[in-house]
Biopython code that builds the backbone (N, CA, C, O; Angstrom):
import numpy as np
from Bio.PDB.StructureBuilder import StructureBuilder

atoms = [
    (1, "MET", "N", (195.754, 262.260, -13.006)),
    (1, "MET", "CA", (195.428, 262.484, -11.760)),
    (1, "MET", "C", (194.825, 263.914, -11.820)),
    (1, "MET", "O", (194.708, 264.563, -10.781)),
    (2, "SER", "N", (194.432, 264.424, -13.050)),
    (2, "SER", "CA", (193.696, 265.568, -13.254)),
    (2, "SER", "C", (192.458, 265.568, -12.610)),
    (2, "SER", "O", (191.998, 266.528, -11.992)),
    (3, "THR", "N", (191.835, 264.303, -12.785)),
    (3, "THR", "CA", (190.410, 264.150, -12.454)),
    (3, "THR", "C", (190.229, 263.291, -11.061)),
    (3, "THR", "O", (190.019, 262.094, -11.257)),
    (4, "PRO", "N", (190.266, 263.620, -9.984)),
    (4, "PRO", "CA", (190.155, 262.728, -8.744)),
    (4, "PRO", "C", (188.547, 262.160, -8.618)),
    (4, "PRO", "O", (187.496, 262.739, -8.893)),
    (5, "GLU", "N", (188.777, 260.882, -8.125)),
    (5, "GLU", "CA", (187.729, 259.929, -7.948)),
    (5, "GLU", "C", (186.684, 260.860, -6.830)),
    (5, "GLU", "O", (187.183, 261.720, -6.103)),
    (6, "PRO", "N", (185.625, 260.644, -6.819)),
    (6, "PRO", "CA", (184.623, 261.185, -5.853)),
    (6, "PRO", "C", (185.154, 260.424, -4.533)),
    (6, "PRO", "O", (185.180, 259.196, -4.609)),
    (7, "THR", "N", (185.540, 260.971, -3.440)),
    (7, "THR", "CA", (185.768, 260.576, -2.138)),
    (7, "THR", "C", (184.792, 260.879, -1.131)),
    (7, "THR", "O", (183.750, 261.424, -1.494)),
    (8, "THR", "N", (184.963, 260.626, 0.005)),
    (8, "THR", "CA", (184.121, 261.195, 1.181)),
    (8, "THR", "C", (184.262, 262.644, 1.453)),
    (8, "THR", "O", (183.358, 263.221, 2.058)),
    (9, "HIS", "N", (185.310, 263.280, 1.061)),
    (9, "HIS", "CA", (185.609, 264.747, 1.513)),
    (9, "HIS", "C", (185.589, 265.396, -0.052)),
    (9, "HIS", "O", (186.622, 265.698, -0.649)),
    (10, "ASP", "N", (184.248, 265.554, -0.597)),
    (10, "ASP", "CA", (184.403, 266.435, -1.704)),
    (10, "ASP", "C", (183.378, 267.548, -1.639)),
    (10, "ASP", "O", (182.172, 267.306, -1.696)),
    (11, "PRO", "N", (183.824, 268.655, -1.531)),
    (11, "PRO", "CA", (183.086, 269.995, -1.285)),
    (11, "PRO", "C", (182.180, 270.401, -2.171)),
    (11, "PRO", "O", (181.117, 270.916, -1.826)),
    (12, "GLU", "N", (182.602, 270.160, -3.662)),
    (12, "GLU", "CA", (181.717, 270.353, -4.689)),
    (12, "GLU", "C", (180.259, 269.577, -4.661)),
    (12, "GLU", "O", (179.138, 270.040, -4.872)),
    (13, "GLN", "N", (180.637, 268.340, -4.351)),
    (13, "GLN", "CA", (179.295, 267.341, -4.583)),
    (13, "GLN", "C", (179.298, 266.628, -3.300)),
    (13, "GLN", "O", (180.125, 265.728, -3.150)),
    (14, "PRO", "N", (178.415, 266.937, -2.280)),
    (14, "PRO", "CA", (178.158, 266.100, -1.221)),
    (14, "PRO", "C", (177.396, 265.088, -1.409)),
    (14, "PRO", "O", (176.237, 265.188, -1.812)),
    (15, "ARG", "N", (178.134, 263.711, -1.056)),
    (15, "ARG", "CA", (177.393, 262.535, -1.515)),
    (15, "ARG", "C", (176.133, 262.294, -0.555)),
    (15, "ARG", "O", (175.184, 261.646, -0.996)),
    (16, "TYR", "N", (176.108, 262.757, 0.633)),
    (16, "TYR", "CA", (175.127, 262.525, 1.458)),
    (16, "TYR", "C", (174.414, 263.704, 2.212)),
    (16, "TYR", "O", (174.960, 264.230, 3.182)),
    (17, "GLU", "N", (173.261, 264.086, 1.782)),
    (17, "GLU", "CA", (172.720, 265.304, 2.488)),
    (17, "GLU", "C", (171.564, 264.833, 3.142)),
    (17, "GLU", "O", (170.819, 264.140, 2.449)),
    (18, "PRO", "N", (171.213, 265.057, 4.390)),
    (18, "PRO", "CA", (170.310, 264.800, 4.999)),
    (18, "PRO", "C", (169.029, 265.463, 4.705)),
    (18, "PRO", "O", (169.021, 266.665, 4.970)),
    (19, "PRO", "N", (167.722, 264.863, 4.121)),
    (19, "PRO", "CA", (166.505, 265.669, 3.696)),
    (19, "PRO", "C", (166.127, 266.209, 4.867)),
    (19, "PRO", "O", (166.322, 265.789, 6.007)),
    (20, "PRO", "N", (165.422, 267.435, 4.396)),
    (20, "PRO", "CA", (164.857, 268.392, 5.306)),
    (20, "PRO", "C", (163.547, 267.705, 6.465)),
    (20, "PRO", "O", (163.074, 268.230, 7.473)),
    (21, "SER", "N", (163.276, 266.519, 5.909)),
    (21, "SER", "CA", (162.196, 266.033, 6.689)),
    (21, "SER", "C", (163.025, 265.272, 7.924)),
    (21, "SER", "O", (162.297, 265.055, 8.893)),
    (22, "VAL", "N", (164.258, 264.873, 8.062)),
    (22, "VAL", "CA", (164.769, 264.443, 9.311)),
    (22, "VAL", "C", (164.657, 265.365, 10.351)),
    (22, "VAL", "O", (164.467, 264.910, 11.479)),
    (23, "GLY", "N", (164.772, 267.117, 10.125)),
    (23, "GLY", "CA", (164.434, 267.667, 11.219)),
    (23, "GLY", "C", (163.504, 267.593, 11.930)),
    (23, "GLY", "O", (163.448, 267.563, 13.159)),
    (24, "LYS", "N", (162.518, 267.552, 10.965)),
    (24, "LYS", "CA", (160.904, 267.385, 11.441)),
    (24, "LYS", "C", (160.587, 265.921, 12.195)),
    (24, "LYS", "O", (159.710, 265.671, 13.022)),
    (25, "LEU", "N", (161.436, 265.191, 11.714)),
    (25, "LEU", "CA", (161.143, 263.949, 12.453)),
    (25, "LEU", "C", (161.884, 263.833, 13.951)),
    (25, "LEU", "O", (161.425, 263.192, 14.896)),
    (26, "ALA", "N", (163.146, 264.608, 13.955)),
    (26, "ALA", "CA", (163.659, 264.850, 15.278)),
    (26, "ALA", "C", (162.963, 265.508, 16.238)),
    (26, "ALA", "O", (162.920, 265.241, 17.439)),
    (27, "LEU", "N", (162.213, 266.718, 15.423)),
    (27, "LEU", "CA", (161.285, 267.351, 16.185)),
    (27, "LEU", "C", (160.222, 266.704, 16.965)),
    (27, "LEU", "O", (160.100, 266.825, 18.184)),
    (28, "TRP", "N", (159.355, 265.917, 16.097)),
    (28, "TRP", "CA", (158.488, 264.890, 16.792)),
    (28, "TRP", "C", (158.920, 263.930, 17.823)),
    (28, "TRP", "O", (158.204, 263.567, 18.757)),
    (29, "VAL", "N", (160.226, 263.504, 17.591)),
    (29, "VAL", "CA", (160.700, 262.552, 18.482)),
    (29, "VAL", "C", (160.961, 263.348, 20.048)),
    (29, "VAL", "O", (160.674, 262.926, 21.168)),
    (30, "LEU", "N", (161.546, 264.512, 19.687)),
    (30, "LEU", "CA", (161.752, 265.299, 20.978)),
    (30, "LEU", "C", (160.421, 265.642, 21.805)),
    (30, "LEU", "O", (160.388, 265.684, 23.035)),
    (31, "LEU", "N", (159.242, 265.901, 20.892)),
    (31, "LEU", "CA", (158.179, 266.392, 21.620)),
    (31, "LEU", "C", (157.253, 264.977, 22.101)),
    (31, "LEU", "O", (156.354, 265.190, 22.915)),
    (32, "PHE", "N", (157.440, 263.673, 21.656)),
    (32, "PHE", "CA", (157.252, 262.725, 22.120)),
    (32, "PHE", "C", (157.775, 262.339, 23.370)),
    (32, "PHE", "O", (157.009, 261.907, 24.232)),
    (33, "VAL", "N", (159.198, 262.460, 23.610)),
    (33, "VAL", "CA", (159.775, 262.247, 24.656)),
    (33, "VAL", "C", (159.241, 263.314, 25.904)),
    (33, "VAL", "O", (158.765, 262.987, 26.991)),
    (34, "VAL", "N", (159.458, 264.559, 25.427)),
    (34, "VAL", "CA", (158.838, 265.424, 26.282)),
    (34, "VAL", "C", (157.629, 265.284, 26.915)),
    (34, "VAL", "O", (157.421, 265.552, 28.098)),
    (35, "ALA", "N", (156.810, 264.852, 26.104)),
    (35, "ALA", "CA", (155.307, 264.502, 26.414)),
    (35, "ALA", "C", (155.176, 263.175, 27.688)),
    (35, "ALA", "O", (154.507, 263.211, 28.720)),
    (36, "ALA", "N", (155.964, 262.183, 27.235)),
    (36, "ALA", "CA", (156.134, 261.081, 27.947)),
    (36, "ALA", "C", (156.831, 261.464, 29.435)),
    (36, "ALA", "O", (156.398, 261.007, 30.493)),
    (37, "VAL", "N", (157.984, 262.382, 29.339)),
    (37, "VAL", "CA", (158.478, 262.812, 30.917)),
    (37, "VAL", "C", (157.460, 263.584, 31.514)),
    (37, "VAL", "O", (157.392, 263.565, 32.743)),
    (38, "VAL", "N", (156.579, 264.327, 30.806)),
    (38, "VAL", "CA", (155.408, 264.849, 31.523)),
    (38, "VAL", "C", (154.553, 264.152, 32.034)),
    (38, "VAL", "O", (154.169, 264.382, 33.181)),
    (39, "VAL", "N", (153.992, 262.992, 31.186)),
    (39, "VAL", "CA", (153.197, 262.198, 31.986)),
    (39, "VAL", "C", (153.762, 261.455, 32.907)),
    (39, "VAL", "O", (153.054, 261.240, 33.891)),
    (40, "VAL", "N", (154.873, 260.968, 32.901)),
    (40, "VAL", "CA", (155.576, 260.012, 33.817)),
    (40, "VAL", "C", (155.792, 260.890, 35.100)),
    (40, "VAL", "O", (155.431, 260.457, 36.195)),
    (41, "LEU", "N", (156.297, 261.948, 34.987)),
    (41, "LEU", "CA", (156.311, 263.015, 36.199)),
    (41, "LEU", "C", (154.899, 263.401, 36.867)),
    (41, "LEU", "O", (154.662, 263.487, 38.072)),
    (42, "GLY", "N", (154.233, 263.561, 36.051)),
    (42, "GLY", "CA", (152.799, 263.822, 36.422)),
    (42, "GLY", "C", (152.266, 262.712, 37.252)),
    (42, "GLY", "O", (151.811, 262.875, 38.384)),
    (43, "GLY", "N", (152.354, 261.454, 36.565)),
    (43, "GLY", "CA", (151.981, 260.368, 37.631)),
    (43, "GLY", "C", (152.585, 259.910, 38.739)),
    (43, "GLY", "O", (152.053, 259.171, 39.567)),
    (44, "VAL", "N", (153.783, 260.366, 38.782)),
    (44, "VAL", "CA", (154.636, 259.882, 40.088)),
    (44, "VAL", "C", (154.185, 261.114, 41.085)),
    (44, "VAL", "O", (154.126, 260.873, 42.290)),
    (45, "TYR", "N", (153.868, 262.424, 40.601)),
    (45, "TYR", "CA", (153.533, 263.465, 41.300)),
    (45, "TYR", "C", (152.316, 263.482, 42.016)),
    (45, "TYR", "O", (152.134, 264.040, 43.098)),
    (46, "PHE", "N", (151.406, 262.773, 41.286)),
    (46, "PHE", "CA", (149.885, 262.697, 41.431)),
    (46, "PHE", "C", (149.656, 261.592, 42.386)),
    (46, "PHE", "O", (148.695, 261.616, 43.155)),
    (47, "THR", "N", (150.513, 260.625, 42.360)),
    (47, "THR", "CA", (150.267, 259.177, 43.136)),
    (47, "THR", "C", (150.605, 259.357, 44.565)),
    (47, "THR", "O", (150.500, 258.412, 45.347)),
]
sb = StructureBuilder()
sb.init_structure("model")
sb.init_model(0)
sb.init_chain("A")
sb.init_seg("    ")
for serial, (resi, resn, name, xyz) in enumerate(atoms, 1):
    if name == "N":
        sb.init_residue(resn, " ", resi, " ")
    sb.init_atom(name, np.array(xyz, "f"), 0.0, 1.0, " ", f" {name:<3s}", serial, name[0])
structure = sb.get_structure()
């Protein structure tokens, strides 16, 4: 039992690390959602 198996809780070797591109993707999605909301609100306002 001196060498435990790699489990989900292993601080030395994280099994899943989200790549930095995920943050950029989330930023693009947020920008798209904000733009869509602005377009919808603008259309409702000017109609």
